[in-house]
C-alpha positions as CSV (number, residue, x, y, z in Angstrom):
1,X,-9.4,-8.1,-10.1
2,X,-6.3,-9.6,-8.6
3,X,-3.3,-7.4,-7.9
4,X,-0.2,-9.0,-9.3
5,X,3.0,-8.1,-7.5
6,X,6.3,-9.4,-8.9
7,X,8.8,-9.8,-6.0
8,X,12.3,-9.0,-7.4
9,X,15.8,-8.6,-6.0
10,X,19.2,-10.0,-5.9
11,X,19.9,-13.5,-4.5
12,X,20.1,-13.7,-0.7
13,X,18.1,-10.6,0.0
14,X,15.2,-12.6,1.6
15,X,12.7,-12.6,-1.2
16,X,11.6,-16.2,-0.8
17,X,11.4,-15.8,3.0
18,X,9.1,-12.9,2.7
19,X,7.1,-14.6,-0.1
20,X,6.6,-17.7,2.1
21,X,5.6,-15.7,5.1
22,X,3.1,-13.6,3.1
23,X,1.5,-16.3,1.1
24,X,2.0,-19.5,3.2
25,X,3.3,-21.1,0.0
26,X,6.6,-22.9,0.7
27,X,8.8,-21.4,-1.9
28,X,12.1,-23.0,-2.8
29,X,14.8,-21.2,-0.8
30,X,18.5,-21.3,-0.9
31,X,21.5,-18.9,-0.7
32,X,21.4,-18.7,-4.5
33,X,17.8,-19.3,-5.4
34,X,18.4,-18.1,-9.0
35,X,18.9,-21.8,-9.8
36,X,15.1,-22.0,-9.8
37,X,13.9,-20.2,-12.9
38,X,10.2,-20.9,-12.5
39,X,8.4,-18.3,-10.4
40,X,6.4,-19.2,-7.4
41,X,2.8,-17.9,-7.3
42,X,0.8,-17.3,-4.2
43,X,-2.8,-15.9,-3.9
44,X,-3.8,-14.5,-0.5
45,X,-6.7,-12.6,1.0
46,X,-6.3,-8.9,1.4
47,X,-6.6,-8.0,5.1
48,X,-9.4,-5.4,5.5
49,X,-10.9,-4.6,8.9
50,X,-13.9,-3.0,7.2
51,X,-14.9,-6.4,5.7
52,X,-14.5,-8.0,9.2
53,X,-16.8,-5.4,10.6
54,X,-19.4,-5.9,7.8
55,X,-19.3,-9.6,8.5
56,X,-19.8,-9.0,12.2
57,X,-22.9,-6.8,11.5
58,X,-24.6,-8.8,8.7
59,X,-23.6,-12.3,10.0
60,X,-23.5,-13.7,6.4
61,X,-23.1,-17.3,5.4
62,X,-19.9,-16.5,3.6
63,X,-17.1,-13.8,3.8
64,X,-15.1,-13.2,0.6
65,X,-12.1,-10.9,0.8
66,X,-10.3,-9.3,-2.2
67,X,-7.2,-11.2,-3.3
68,X,-3.7,-10.2,-4.2
69,X,-1.1,-12.3,-6.2
70,X,2.5,-12.4,-5.2
71,X,5.0,-13.9,-7.7
72,X,8.4,-14.8,-6.3
73,X,10.7,-14.3,-9.2
74,X,14.2,-15.9,-9.3
75,X,17.0,-13.7,-8.0
76,X,18.5,-11.3,-10.5
77,X,22.1,-10.5,-10.6
78,X,25.0,-9.4,-12.7
79,X,24.4,-10.3,-16.4
80,X,21.1,-12.0,-15.5
81,X,19.7,-11.1,-18.9
82,X,22.4,-13.3,-20.6
83,X,22.1,-16.3,-18.3
84,X,20.3,-19.6,-19.0
85,X,16.6,-19.3,-18.2
86,X,16.7,-15.5,-18.3
87,X,13.7,-15.4,-20.7
88,X,11.5,-17.1,-18.1
89,X,12.7,-14.7,-15.4
90,X,12.2,-11.6,-17.5
91,X,8.8,-12.7,-18.8
92,X,7.6,-13.1,-15.2
93,X,8.9,-9.6,-14.4
94,X,7.1,-8.2,-17.5
95,X,3.8,-9.8,-16.5
96,X,3.8,-8.1,-13.1
97,X,1.6,-5.0,-12.5
98,X,4.0,-3.8,-9.8
99,X,7.6,-4.5,-9.0
100,X,8.1,-5.2,-5.3
101,X,11.9,-4.7,-5.0
102,X,13.2,-6.4,-1.9
103,X,16.5,-4.9,-0.6
104,X,18.6,-6.6,2.0
105,X,18.9,-4.4,5.0
106,X,20.3,-6.9,7.5
107,X,23.8,-8.2,8.4
108,X,24.1,-11.9,8.9
109,X,27.5,-13.7,8.4
110,X,25.6,-17.1,8.0
111,X,23.9,-15.7,4.9
112,X,26.7,-14.6,2.5
113,X,25.9,-11.7,0.3
114,X,26.5,-12.2,-3.4
115,X,28.9,-9.2,-3.4
116,X,30.4,-10.1,0.0
117,X,29.1,-7.0,1.6
118,X,25.7,-5.5,2.4
119,X,25.2,-2.3,0.6
120,X,21.6,-1.4,-0.3
121,X,22.6,1.4,-2.6
122,X,24.9,-0.9,-4.6
123,X,22.3,-3.7,-4.7
124,X,19.6,-1.3,-6.0
125,X,22.0,0.1,-8.7
126,X,23.0,-3.4,-9.8
127,X,19.4,-4.7,-10.2
128,X,18.3,-1.5,-12.0
129,X,21.2,-1.9,-14.4
130,X,20.2,-5.4,-15.2
131,X,16.6,-4.4,-15.9
132,X,17.8,-1.4,-18.0
133,X,20.0,-3.7,-20.1
134,X,17.0,-6.0,-20.7
135,X,15.0,-3.0,-21.8
136,X,17.8,-1.8,-24.1
137,X,17.7,-5.2,-25.8
138,X,14.0,-4.9,-26.2
139,X,14.1,-1.5,-27.8
140,X,16.9,-2.5,-30.1
141,X,14.8,-5.3,-31.5
142,X,11.8,-3.0,-31.7
143,X,14.0,-0.4,-33.5
144,X,14.8,-2.8,-36.3
145,X,11.1,-3.5,-36.9
146,X,10.1,0.1,-36.8
147,X,12.8,1.1,-39.2
148,X,11.2,-1.2,-41.8
149,X,7.7,0.2,-41.0
150,X,8.9,3.7,-41.9
151,X,8.7,2.7,-45.5
152,X,4.9,2.0,-45.1
153,X,2.9,5.3,-45.4
154,X,0.2,3.9,-43.3
155,X,2.6,3.1,-40.4
156,X,5.2,5.9,-40.9
157,X,3.8,8.5,-38.5
158,X,3.1,6.0,-35.7
159,X,6.6,4.4,-36.2
160,X,8.3,7.9,-36.1
161,X,6.5,8.7,-32.8
162,X,7.6,5.4,-31.2
163,X,11.2,5.8,-32.4
164,X,11.3,9.4,-31.0
165,X,10.2,8.1,-27.6
166,X,13.0,5.4,-27.7
167,X,15.5,8.1,-28.6
168,X,14.7,9.9,-25.3
169,X,14.6,6.7,-23.3
170,X,17.9,5.1,-24.5
171,X,20.3,7.5,-22.8
172,X,18.6,6.9,-19.4
173,X,18.7,3.1,-19.8
174,X,22.4,3.3,-20.8
175,X,23.0,5.1,-17.5
176,X,21.1,2.4,-15.6
177,X,18.1,4.6,-15.0
178,X,14.5,3.6,-15.6
179,X,12.4,4.4,-18.6
180,X,9.7,5.9,-16.4
181,X,12.2,8.6,-15.2
182,X,12.1,10.1,-18.8
183,X,9.6,12.8,-19.6
184,X,7.4,11.7,-22.5
185,X,4.4,13.2,-24.2
186,X,1.1,11.4,-23.8
187,X,1.4,10.1,-27.3
188,X,4.9,8.8,-26.7
189,X,3.9,7.1,-23.5
190,X,1.1,5.4,-25.3
191,X,3.4,4.3,-28.1
192,X,6.1,2.7,-25.9
193,X,3.4,0.5,-24.2
194,X,3.8,-1.8,-27.2
195,X,7.3,-2.9,-26.1
196,X,6.3,-3.7,-22.5
197,X,9.4,-2.1,-21.0
198,X,10.2,-3.4,-17.5
199,X,11.5,-0.1,-16.2
200,X,8.3,1.6,-17.1
201,X,6.6,-0.3,-14.3
202,X,5.9,1.2,-10.9
203,X,8.3,0.1,-8.2
204,X,7.9,-0.3,-4.5
205,X,11.0,-0.8,-2.2
206,X,10.8,-3.3,0.6
207,X,13.5,-3.1,3.2
208,X,14.1,-6.6,4.6
209,X,15.4,-5.8,8.0
210,X,16.1,-7.7,11.2
211,X,14.1,-7.1,14.3
212,X,16.5,-4.4,15.6
213,X,16.0,-2.5,12.3
214,X,12.2,-2.9,12.6
215,X,12.3,-1.4,16.1
216,X,14.8,1.4,15.7
217,X,15.8,1.7,12.1
218,X,19.3,1.3,10.7
219,X,21.7,3.0,8.3
220,X,20.8,0.4,5.6
221,X,17.1,1.3,5.9
222,X,17.9,5.0,5.8
223,X,19.9,4.5,2.6
224,X,16.9,2.8,0.9
225,X,14.5,5.5,2.1
226,X,16.8,8.2,0.7
227,X,16.9,6.5,-2.7
228,X,13.1,6.0,-2.7
229,X,12.5,9.7,-1.9
230,X,14.8,10.8,-4.6
231,X,13.0,8.6,-7.1
232,X,9.6,9.5,-5.9
233,X,8.6,5.9,-5.0
234,X,7.2,4.3,-1.8
235,X,9.3,2.3,0.7
236,X,8.1,-0.1,3.4
237,X,10.1,-1.9,6.1
238,X,9.5,-5.6,6.7
239,X,11.3,-8.2,8.9
240,X,11.1,-11.4,6.9
241,X,11.9,-13.6,9.9
242,X,9.3,-11.8,12.0
243,X,6.6,-12.2,9.3
244,X,7.4,-15.9,9.0
245,X,7.0,-16.3,12.8
246,X,3.8,-14.3,12.7
247,X,2.4,-16.4,9.9
248,X,2.9,-19.6,12.0
249,X,0.6,-18.3,14.8
250,X,-2.9,-19.7,14.7
251,X,-5.1,-17.3,16.6
252,X,-5.7,-13.6,15.9
253,X,-5.1,-12.8,19.6
254,X,-1.6,-14.4,19.5
255,X,-0.9,-12.4,16.3
256,X,-2.0,-9.1,17.9
257,X,0.2,-9.8,21.0
258,X,3.2,-10.7,18.7
259,X,2.7,-7.4,16.8
260,X,2.5,-5.3,19.9
261,X,5.9,-6.6,21.1
262,X,7.4,-4.6,18.2
263,X,5.0,-1.7,18.7
264,X,3.2,-2.5,15.4
265,X,-0.5,-2.1,14.7
266,X,-0.5,-4.3,11.6
267,X,1.6,-6.8,9.8
268,X,4.1,-6.2,7.1
269,X,1.7,-7.9,4.7
270,X,-0.9,-5.2,5.4
271,X,1.6,-2.4,5.0
272,X,2.8,-3.8,1.8
273,X,-0.6,-4.3,0.2
274,X,-1.9,-0.9,1.2
275,X,1.2,0.7,-0.3
276,X,0.7,-1.4,-3.5
277,X,-3.0,-0.4,-3.7
278,X,-2.0,3.3,-3.5
279,X,0.7,3.0,-6.1
280,X,-1.6,1.3,-8.6
281,X,-4.5,3.5,-7.9
282,X,-6.8,0.7,-6.7
283,X,-9.9,1.1,-4.6
284,X,-12.2,-1.3,-2.7
285,X,-16.0,-1.4,-2.6
286,X,-18.2,-3.9,-0.8
287,X,-21.4,-5.9,-1.2
288,X,-23.1,-7.0,2.0
289,X,-26.1,-9.1,3.0
290,X,-27.2,-12.2,4.7
291,X,-25.8,-14.6,2.1
292,X,-22.4,-12.9,1.6
293,X,-20.1,-10.0,2.5
294,X,-17.5,-9.5,-0.2
295,X,-14.7,-7.0,-1.0
296,X,-14.2,-6.0,-4.6
297,X,-11.2,-4.3,-6.2
298,X,-11.6,-1.6,-8.9
299,X,-9.4,1.1,-10.4
300,X,-9.7,4.7,-9.0
301,X,-12.1,6.6,-11.2
302,X,-14.2,3.6,-12.3
303,X,-17.8,4.4,-12.7
304,X,-20.7,2.3,-11.4
305,X,-21.3,0.2,-14.5
306,X,-17.6,-0.8,-14.5
307,X,-17.7,-1.7,-10.9
308,X,-20.8,-3.8,-11.5
309,X,-18.9,-5.6,-14.3
310,X,-16.3,-6.7,-11.8
311,X,-19.0,-8.8,-10.2
312,X,-20.4,-10.1,-13.4
313,X,-20.4,-8.9,-17.0
314,X,-24.2,-9.1,-17.1
315,X,-24.4,-6.5,-14.3
316,X,-22.5,-4.1,-16.5
317,X,-24.4,-4.8,-19.7
318,X,-27.8,-4.5,-18.0
319,X,-26.9,-1.8,-15.5
320,X,-29.9,0.3,-14.3
321,X,-28.7,1.9,-11.1
322,X,-26.7,1.5,-7.9
323,X,-28.0,1.8,-4.4
324,X,-25.0,3.2,-2.4
325,X,-24.1,4.1,1.1
326,X,-20.8,4.7,2.9
327,X,-19.2,2.1,5.1
328,X,-18.5,4.9,7.7
329,X,-22.2,5.8,7.8
330,X,-23.2,2.2,8.4
331,X,-20.8,1.9,11.3
332,X,-21.8,5.3,12.8
333,X,-25.5,4.6,12.5
334,X,-25.4,0.9,13.5
335,X,-27.5,-0.8,10.8
336,X,-28.5,-0.7,7.2
337,X,-32.1,0.2,8.3
338,X,-30.8,3.3,10.2
339,X,-28.8,4.3,7.1
340,X,-32.0,4.4,5.1
341,X,-33.9,6.2,7.8
342,X,-31.2,8.9,8.0
343,X,-31.4,9.4,4.2
344,X,-27.8,8.2,3.7
345,X,-28.8,5.6,1.0
346,X,-28.3,7.1,-2.4
347,X,-29.5,6.1,-5.9
348,X,-26.7,6.6,-8.3
349,X,-26.6,6.3,-12.1
350,X,-24.1,5.4,-14.8
351,X,-21.9,8.4,-14.3
352,X,-21.3,7.8,-10.6
353,X,-17.6,7.4,-9.7
354,X,-17.4,4.6,-7.1
355,X,-15.5,5.6,-4.0
356,X,-13.3,3.5,-1.7
357,X,-15.4,2.1,1.1
358,X,-18.8,2.3,-0.8
359,X,-21.3,-0.5,0.0
360,X,-23.3,-1.1,-3.1
361,X,-26.3,-3.0,-4.3
362,X,-26.6,-3.1,-8.1
363,X,-29.9,-3.3,-10.0
364,X,-29.7,-4.5,-13.6
365,X,-31.9,-5.9,-16.3
366,X,-31.1,-8.1,-19.3
């Protein structure tokens, strides 16, 4: 399961700089990158020190990390939904599982701002307004179709429920607020999924700061954090230039030294991915052995057969049981053999809910 994060923001906020640093894919960059309507896609390994430790202990032939997808979407701005190529841009936004909203939190006269002044609050409001307008257009089209379906007795009740949800959502969108900010019943929430509203998606703010902001913060960063707290969403701080320089270093030792200069324990990439995992309710389990150590991504609450199905559909179909132990127990006891001796290896059945950090061996039969 690959986590798809759509990187959105106004032009000149540093989206493509961050994308290039995080993915090592050379994205097209310019002061007004919205001229490129086709999104850039990068697939990278999810950094996980637990997988590194498993590899150190088992010494496998191959190490396979989990992956995450980043999609660099062309810069949005005033009336973006009406501009040429807007369908491609908005389609890429709709396909994302999570919106990574990059906000410019640095001052640089050599990189002009589209509004001629750096104001994170104004930038956030503008982008939210554009996404809300796109959603308004979507529900208007949906409204026309549902009105016709009201005449069909078989569809009437379902159409009424969906229209009732849109009646609640519309005022929020007209105010530039997100659809997810509206209180809906479970049935209404399920109904509006059919329209793939952009502003129903989870959002993560990324403050793109300079090195001074990374070290000591800034008024721009505090503005974004205040907005994030009010909306109940997460916010991380990244220095795009710093991440780009870090990505160019070859050895892990050089990277650790570079991070320590800013007093950081991990890169902005790690912080971003961990935040995204939490927002989307994702978890990691491992398989480990002499042939391979691998990290697998599942959803929180997935039971053992579903986790087995991530490896192969045959594993889920023919699931018998799962042999499970905790990564922390393995590290504490020193070897898989000692885990077994200590009675920490468990036999789990179909109803077992897989936990983050489980090391699992599945048994199946077809």
